[in-house]
C-alpha positions in Angstrom: 88.3 27.5 56.6 85.4 25.4 57.9 83.6 26.9 60.8 81.8 23.4 61.5 83.0 21.1 64.1 80.5 18.2 64.0 80.4 16.1 60.8 76.8 15.4 59.8 75.5 11.7 59.8 74.5 10.9 56.2 72.7 7.6 55.9 73.7 5.2 53.2 70.2 5.8 51.4 70.3 9.5 52.0 70.3 10.0 48.2 67.2 7.9 47.6 65.6 9.9 50.4 62.1 9.6 51.2 59.8 9.5 48.1 62.7 11.0 46.4 63.3 13.9 48.6 66.6 14.4 50.6 65.7 15.0 54.3 68.1 16.4 56.9 67.2 16.5 60.6 68.6 19.2 62.7 68.5 19.2 66.4 69.9 21.7 69.0 72.8 20.5 70.9 75.1 17.8 72.2 76.1 17.3 75.7 79.0 16.0 77.7 78.3 14.7 81.4 82.0 13.6 82.0 82.4 16.3 84.8 85.4 14.5 86.3 87.4 14.6 82.8 90.3 16.8 83.1 89.3 18.2 79.6 85.7 18.9 80.6 85.9 22.8 81.3 87.8 23.2 78.0 85.4 21.1 76.0 82.3 22.5 77.4 83.4 26.1 77.8 80.2 28.2 77.0 82.3 31.3 76.5 84.9 29.9 74.0 82.4 27.5 72.4 85.1 25.2 71.0 85.4 21.6 71.7 87.9 21.0 68.8 91.0 21.0 71.1 89.5 17.9 72.8 88.6 16.2 69.4 91.3 13.4 69.5 92.2 13.6 73.0 88.9 12.9 75.1 89.8 9.8 77.0 86.2 8.5 76.8 86.2 8.6 73.0 89.8 7.6 72.6 89.2 4.3 74.4 86.9 3.4 71.7 88.8 4.7 68.9 86.3 7.6 68.3 86.7 11.4 67.7 84.2 14.0 69.0 83.5 15.6 65.6 81.6 12.3 64.6 79.1 12.7 67.5 76.1 12.9 65.1 76.9 9.4 63.7 77.3 8.0 67.2 74.3 9.6 68.4 72.2 7.9 65.7 74.0 4.6 66.5 73.1 4.9 70.2 69.3 5.0 69.3 68.1 7.4 72.1 64.3 7.1 72.8 63.7 10.5 70.8 65.3 9.2 67.8 63.3 6.0 68.0 60.2 8.1 68.3 61.0 10.0 65.1 61.9 6.8 63.3 58.6 5.3 64.2 56.9 8.2 62.4 59.1 8.2 59.4 58.7 4.4 59.1 55.5 4.6 57.2 57.1 6.5 54.4 60.0 4.0 54.1 57.9 0.8 54.5 59.8 -0.7 57.5 59.9 0.0 61.2 63.6 -1.2 61.4 65.4 1.7 63.2 68.6 1.5 61.2 67.0 1.2 57.9 64.8 4.1 58.6 67.7 6.4 59.6 69.8 5.2 56.6 67.5 7.5 54.4 68.2 10.5 56.4 70.7 12.9 57.5 71.3 14.4 60.9 73.3 16.9 63.0 72.7 19.4 65.7 72.9 23.1 65.3 75.2 24.2 68.2 79.0 23.4 67.3 80.5 22.4 70.5 79.4 20.1 73.5 77.2 21.8 76.1 78.0 20.9 79.9 75.7 18.3 81.4 75.8 17.1 85.1 74.8 13.8 86.7 71.4 15.6 87.4 70.8 15.6 83.6 70.8 17.9 80.5 69.7 21.4 80.5 68.1 23.2 77.6 70.0 25.0 74.9 70.2 28.7 75.7 70.4 31.7 73.4 73.7 32.4 75.0 75.1 29.0 73.9 74.7 29.7 70.2 76.9 32.0 67.9 76.9 33.0 64.3 79.4 30.2 63.7 76.6 27.8 64.2 74.5 29.4 61.5 77.6 29.4 59.2 78.1 25.7 59.9 74.5 24.9 59.2 74.6 26.6 55.8 77.9 24.7 55.1 76.3 21.6 55.7 73.2 22.4 53.5 75.4 23.4 50.6 77.4 20.1 51.0 74.6 17.6 51.2 71.9 19.8 49.5 68.7 18.5 51.2 65.3 19.1 49.7 63.8 19.3 53.3 65.2 20.3 56.7 63.3 19.3 59.7 64.1 21.5 62.8 63.7 19.9 66.2 63.5 22.1 69.3 62.7 25.9 69.9 65.6 27.8 70.6 67.3 27.5 67.3 64.1 28.3 65.3 64.0 31.9 65.0 67.6 32.1 63.7 66.7 29.6 61.0 63.2 31.0 60.1 62.3 34.6 60.9 66.0 35.8 61.0 67.4 33.8 58.1 68.0 36.1 55.2 67.8 33.0 52.9 64.2 32.4 53.6 62.0 33.8 50.6 58.5 33.3 52.0 58.3 34.5 55.6 54.7 35.1 55.2 54.3 31.3 55.0 55.2 31.1 58.7 52.1 33.0 59.6 49.9 31.2 57.4 51.2 27.7 58.5 51.5 28.5 62.3 55.2 28.6 62.0 55.4 25.1 60.5 56.8 25.7 57.1 58.8 28.2 55.0 61.4 27.9 52.2 65.0 29.1 51.8 67.0 29.8 48.7 70.8 29.5 49.0 73.1 30.9 46.3 74.7 28.0 44.5 71.9 25.7 45.2 69.5 25.5 42.2 66.5 24.7 44.3 64.3 25.9 47.1 64.8 24.1 50.5 61.9 23.4 52.6 62.2 24.2 56.4 59.7 22.3 58.6 59.4 22.9 62.3 57.4 20.5 64.2 57.4 20.0 68.1 60.3 18.1 69.3 59.9 14.4 69.3 60.6 14.1 72.9 57.8 16.5 73.9 54.1 15.4 74.6 53.2 18.1 72.0 54.9 16.0 69.3 52.2 13.4 69.7 49.3 15.8 70.2 50.2 17.8 67.1 51.5 15.0 64.9 48.8 15.0 62.4 49.4 18.8 61.8 53.1 18.1 61.1 52.1 15.0 59.0 50.1 17.2 56.7 52.8 19.7 56.0 55.6 17.0 55.7 53.4 15.2 53.0 53.0 18.6 51.3 56.6 19.2 51.4 57.2 15.6 49.9 54.8 16.5 47.1 56.4 19.8 46.1 
């Protein structure tokens, strides 16, 4: 039985990738701000951590013929500023600045497998308590399914479970030598090592100030 709720967005040119490398982008969480919805407390319950009962009953999504589990694809289509910022960086490897074309070469999903509650005041940060082992299992399921060469981790709270506390990482010493930017994991059944890259989040000011460092490690990963 699948532990995953969110189906990853996989671009039409994902197999071509970037310079022949398949790249998965992993963010932290999706949010629901519909506090007046009768399903809000069920869908965003941080104890049960399960939005699946609302998958096909959410009135907002139903009105557009959508399902909750496809949120990664809808998110790419909505083109939030963070995703535009990241596409702007990747564009130099693709040869075009056209947002949809850039993202067609990538895959994307978020780590936490249910919608977190948001309010009219905005989104809160993902917390340790929001996460569960189900999220890690879902990540591994997605990696096995689409077999990326490189996984780029956005955010901070998900990092240690995917790097320092990840039994599949084979070179944790590389985290020290690269300032936490890079390591590799080997998953049984996949006949290659997968690079994990951890830049600053594209929504942060540090993304811009440290971009040259990430760029160096990304180019290194593309050439491995």
